[in-house]
C-alpha positions as CSV (number, residue, x, y, z in Angstrom):
1,X,62.4,-17.4,4.4
2,X,63.4,-14.6,2.1
3,X,63.8,-16.9,-0.9
4,X,60.4,-18.5,-0.2
5,X,58.8,-15.1,0.2
6,X,60.3,-14.0,-3.1
7,X,59.0,-17.1,-4.8
8,X,55.5,-17.1,-3.5
9,X,55.2,-13.3,-2.9
10,X,54.7,-12.3,-6.5
11,X,56.3,-14.7,-9.0
12,X,53.6,-17.3,-9.0
13,X,50.7,-16.3,-11.2
14,X,47.2,-17.2,-9.9
15,X,48.5,-18.5,-6.6
16,X,45.8,-17.2,-4.4
17,X,46.3,-19.9,-1.8
18,X,49.5,-21.7,-0.8
19,X,49.1,-25.1,0.9
20,X,51.9,-25.6,3.4
21,X,52.2,-29.4,4.0
22,X,54.1,-29.7,7.3
23,X,55.8,-33.0,7.7
24,X,55.4,-34.2,11.3
25,X,56.6,-34.6,13.8
26,X,60.0,-33.1,13.2
27,X,59.0,-30.2,10.9
28,X,56.5,-28.5,13.3
29,X,58.9,-25.9,14.8
30,X,60.5,-24.9,11.5
31,X,57.0,-24.8,9.8
32,X,55.5,-22.6,12.6
33,X,58.3,-20.0,12.3
34,X,58.3,-20.2,8.5
35,X,54.6,-19.6,8.3
36,X,54.8,-16.7,10.7
37,X,57.5,-15.1,8.6
38,X,55.6,-15.7,5.4
39,X,52.4,-14.2,6.9
40,X,54.3,-11.1,8.1
41,X,55.7,-10.7,4.5
42,X,52.3,-11.2,2.9
43,X,50.7,-8.6,5.2
44,X,53.5,-6.0,4.9
45,X,53.6,-6.3,1.1
46,X,49.8,-6.4,0.8
47,X,50.0,-9.6,-1.3
48,X,46.6,-11.2,-2.1
49,X,47.4,-14.8,-1.0
50,X,46.3,-17.0,1.8
51,X,48.2,-19.8,3.5
52,X,46.5,-23.0,4.5
53,X,48.5,-25.5,6.7
54,X,48.0,-29.2,6.4
55,X,49.9,-32.0,8.2
56,X,51.3,-35.3,7.1
57,X,53.6,-37.7,8.8
58,X,56.3,-39.7,6.9
59,X,58.0,-42.2,9.1
60,X,61.0,-44.1,7.9
61,X,63.4,-44.4,10.8
62,X,64.0,-46.9,13.6
63,X,66.7,-45.8,16.1
64,X,69.4,-44.1,13.9
65,X,68.7,-46.1,10.7
66,X,66.3,-45.6,7.8
67,X,64.1,-48.6,7.4
68,X,63.8,-48.2,3.7
69,X,60.0,-48.1,4.0
70,X,57.9,-45.0,4.3
71,X,54.8,-45.0,6.4
72,X,52.3,-42.2,5.5
73,X,50.0,-41.0,8.3
74,X,47.5,-38.1,8.1
75,X,45.7,-36.1,5.4
76,X,43.6,-39.1,4.5
77,X,42.2,-37.5,1.4
78,X,45.2,-36.2,-0.7
79,X,42.8,-35.3,-3.5
80,X,42.2,-32.0,-1.7
81,X,45.7,-31.0,-3.1
82,X,44.6,-31.3,-6.7
83,X,45.4,-28.1,-8.6
84,X,47.0,-26.5,-5.5
85,X,50.4,-24.8,-5.0
86,X,52.1,-26.9,-2.3
87,X,55.1,-26.1,-0.2
88,X,56.3,-29.2,1.7
89,X,58.0,-28.2,4.9
90,X,60.4,-30.8,6.3
91,X,62.9,-30.9,9.1
92,X,65.8,-32.7,7.4
93,X,66.5,-34.3,4.0
94,X,68.8,-37.2,4.8
95,X,69.1,-39.7,2.0
96,X,66.2,-37.9,0.1
97,X,64.4,-41.2,-0.4
98,X,61.5,-40.3,1.9
99,X,60.9,-37.0,0.1
100,X,61.2,-38.6,-3.3
101,X,58.5,-41.1,-2.2
102,X,56.3,-38.2,-1.0
103,X,56.7,-36.3,-4.2
104,X,55.7,-39.3,-6.3
105,X,52.7,-39.9,-4.1
106,X,51.6,-36.2,-4.5
107,X,52.1,-36.2,-8.3
108,X,49.2,-38.7,-8.5
109,X,46.9,-35.9,-7.3
110,X,48.0,-33.4,-9.9
111,X,48.9,-30.3,-7.8
112,X,49.7,-27.1,-9.7
113,X,53.2,-27.0,-8.3
114,X,55.0,-28.7,-5.5
115,X,58.2,-27.4,-3.8
116,X,60.0,-28.4,-0.7
117,X,61.6,-26.3,2.1
118,X,63.9,-28.2,4.4
119,X,65.5,-26.8,7.5
120,X,68.5,-29.1,7.0
121,X,70.1,-31.0,4.2
122,X,72.5,-33.7,5.3
123,X,75.8,-34.0,3.5
124,X,75.9,-37.8,3.1
125,X,77.2,-40.3,0.6
126,X,73.9,-42.2,1.0
127,X,72.0,-39.4,-0.7
128,X,69.8,-40.4,-3.7
129,X,70.6,-36.9,-5.2
130,X,67.3,-35.2,-4.2
131,X,67.9,-31.5,-3.3
132,X,64.9,-29.4,-2.1
133,X,64.2,-26.0,-3.6
134,X,64.7,-24.2,-0.3
135,X,67.4,-25.2,2.3
136,X,68.0,-23.5,5.6
137,X,71.4,-25.1,6.4
138,X,73.5,-28.1,5.4
139,X,74.7,-30.4,8.2
140,X,77.3,-33.1,8.5
141,X,76.6,-36.8,8.1
142,X,75.8,-37.3,11.8
143,X,72.6,-38.0,13.7
144,X,71.2,-34.6,14.6
145,X,68.4,-33.7,17.0
146,X,66.6,-30.8,18.7
147,X,64.4,-28.0,17.3
148,X,61.8,-30.6,16.3
149,X,64.1,-33.4,15.3
150,X,64.2,-36.4,17.7
151,X,65.9,-39.6,18.6
152,X,63.3,-42.2,19.5
153,X,60.9,-39.4,20.5
154,X,63.5,-37.7,22.8
155,X,65.1,-34.3,22.4
156,X,62.5,-32.8,20.0
157,X,61.9,-30.0,22.6
158,X,65.5,-28.7,22.5
159,X,65.6,-25.1,21.3
160,X,68.8,-25.8,19.2
161,X,70.2,-28.5,16.9
162,X,72.8,-30.9,18.3
163,X,74.6,-34.1,17.3
164,X,73.9,-37.1,19.6
165,X,77.0,-39.0,20.7
166,X,77.4,-42.8,20.9
167,X,76.6,-42.8,24.7
168,X,73.4,-40.9,24.1
169,X,72.4,-43.3,21.2
170,X,72.9,-46.3,23.4
171,X,71.1,-44.8,26.4
172,X,68.0,-43.8,24.5
173,X,68.0,-46.7,22.0
174,X,64.6,-48.5,21.6
175,X,64.7,-51.9,23.3
176,X,67.8,-51.0,25.4
């Protein structure tokens, strides 16, 4: 969070409120810890800025494959983001297509600034080239889960990140 704290902790003029847009469901653990860290930094440095957390769900997966379609759920009135500084907090950037879609959607509401923090950036040849401003770690082109990331709603509760093997994929596959 040090790069994010440096960015929002003094270099953004007139940023009295930062809107954290947590992408559910996978981003909730990372978002919670990130906001806690940012709040500690804001308090310890006596920075005059508040954080408001909003939630949105972007669904684009079925089993281990991206569907190519993005379903947006939550925050029914995106116009509340007009003129705001927004930090989207995401669990993983895979191909980047979902985040690219979300950024285009948000642009319509004319926020002051939009940036993205992702816990993971997948190293994949399927990438559209999108790279978030803040990255926790890069990961291999495997299906990862845990620490908020799931496979068909399983394993989100794991306190760590792991790669699911073929036997696990078959066992927990929808419709199996």
